[in-house]
N, C-alpha and C positions, 0 to 999 in steps of 0.2 A: 504494500500500500504506500501511498505518498506520505512523506514526513510532514506533519502539521506543525504550526507554530507552537502548540502545546508540547509536542514531542521535543522540539528544539529547546524550549525553555526548561523542560525536564532534564534534558541532556546537559545543558549549561549549568543547571542547579547541581547536578551530580558532579560535574567537573569542579565547580567552586567548592562544594563540600569536601571533595577528596583532597584538593590542594590545600585548603585552609586547615583541614584536620592534620595533614602531614606536616604543614608548617608549624602548627602549634605543638605537635609532638616533638619535632626537632628542636624548636625553641626551648621547650621545657627541659630537654636533655642537656642542651648547651649551657643554660643559665644556672645549672647546678653549681657551676663556677660563676659567681656573681659578676666577675669582670666581663663576661660575655654579653651581659645585658646591654652595656654601652656599645660594644663592638657590633653586635647584630643590628641594633637600632641604627647606628651610623651608616653601616653598609647598605641596609635596605632602603633607608630614606634617600640615599643618593641614586637609587634605581627608579625613582619616581619623579615625575615632573608635574607641577601644578598648572593646569590649563583651565582657566576660568573657574568653574565650580567642580571640575572633575580631575581625575588622576590619569596619567598615561605612563607607560613603561619608558625607561630611559637606559640607553647603553652607557655603562660606566667604564672608562678606560682603567685598566689595572693600575696605571701610574697615579690615578686619582685616589687609590686606596693604599698609598704608601705613607707611613707616619714616621716621626722621629724616634718614637718608642719602639724598640725592637720586639718587645713582648706583645705590643699591640699588633705589629705586623704578623707575628706568628698566629695570633688569634684570628686575624683577617684571613690568613691562608686556610685555617681550620674551618672557618665558617663557609668560605667559598667552596671548599672541598665537600663539606657535608651537605650544603644546600644543592650543589650540583649533582651529587650522588643521589639525592632524593628527588631529582628532576624538578626542583623549585626554581632554579636559575639555570641559565645556559651560558656557556663560555664560547667565545668566538674571537675573530680578529679582523681588523680592517686594514687595507693597504696604508702605509707599508708596514705590515706586521705589527699593528698596534692591537694588543690583546684587550678584550673587554668582557664584562659580564652584564647580564640583564635578567629581569624576571622571565620565567619560562612561559607565562601566560597572563593575559590581561585579567583573567578571572582571579588570579592571586592578588593583583594590585587593587582590584575593585572589591574583593570579598574578604580579604584577611583583616580581621578586626584590629590587629596590632598596628596596621598602617593608620587607621582612623584614630586610634588611641594616641599614637605618637604625634600625628599632625595636630590634633586638637590641643595637645599640651604645648607644642613647640612650633606652631605655624609661622610665627615671625622669624624664628631662627632658620626655618626651612626656606623661606623666601630670601632671607639674607644669604644663606648658603648658595642658592642658585644664582643670585646676582654676583656674589664673590667669585664663584666658579668661572663665570663668563669673563670677569675682569682679569682674573689671574691667568687664564688662557691667553687673553689678548696681550697682557704684560709679558708673559713668557715668549710668545711668538714674535714680539717686537724687541727681543733681547733685553728685557727688563729695564726700560727707561724710567727715570724718576717722574716724568710727566704723567705716567700711568698709575702712580701710587695714590693711595687714599689719605694722604696727609691732611687734606682739608675736608674730608668727607664726614658727614654727621654719623655715619655708621661705625667709624673707627673706635669710639669709646666702647661700644658693645663687643667688638672683636677683641679689644684689649682685655675686657673682663673674661672672655672665654680663655684667652691665653693664661690667665692667672687662676683659673678654676679647672683643675685637671679632671674633676668628676663630670663636668659638663662640656669639656672642650672637644669639639668635633673637627677641628681644623687639621687638614692633612699636612704633609711636609711642605708642599708648594705654597699652600695657603698661609702656613705659619711664617714662611720666609717673606711672603708678600706683606703680611700684617706687621711683622717686625720692622721691615724696611719702611713701611708707612709711618710707624710710630717714631722711628728715627728722623724721618723727614719732618714730622710734626714738631718734634723737639728742636730740630735745627731751625725751623721757621720761627718758633717761639724765642729761641736764643738770639736770632738775628733782630727780631722786633725789640727785644729787651736792650740789646747793644745799641740799636739805632736811637732808642729813647734816651739812653745814657749819653750818647753823643750829642743829642739835641739839648740836653739839660746842662752839660758840662760848661759851655761858654757862659751860660747864665749864672751858674754857680761860681765860676771864677770871677766874674764881674762883681757879684755880691760880696765875695771874699775881699776883693781889692777895695770896694767901697767901705767895708767894715774896717779894714786896716787904716784907711784915710780918716775915718771917723775917730778911731782910737788916737791917732796922731794929733788931730785937732784938739781932742779932749785933753791930751797931755800938755799941749802948748798953752791952752787956756788955764790949766791948773798951775803951770809954772809961772 
């Protein structure tokens, strides 16, 4: 017989249920080591893109999942291996040999309750991450010019907070480098403004000092 819309919905519902059940089981196994909660969340949130009111899959270059903390890199490798083995994510490569990972099915992105839980809690950081990712890629492609840094960007204070809070820090190696360089740029700009202000005030201060010396000399002559 012909496949009806009801048959399709039933099939889709079965796919969603199977994928999310498998994802929850694997997640609970991994987070028996509490450090994996942070790792799984960070990896999976990079694999989605906010599009209007919906979510779509996103290919994540492996280079984007490299961190300064070697233990975190080891956890990342474990998560990718386990989720790939469970057919929850797929691995591939784009020319020229750029390896990537992405969710195996839209049903996982749309149906796994963990995505909704994480997004609801940290939607502002997710939006920030996606903007930062675009900027860092552009900065890196253009050989890291200072003009591409965020020294004057209103988002820099939030990124600085993330650097200082290891428990919530989702910045990868390249993003960390970018944020640190932006902070240095901001400090340099502030130091230059301070020095310029000092230079502006110095002649006035010297003039007042000379006027004060003349006043003291006049007072001494009058007293004599």
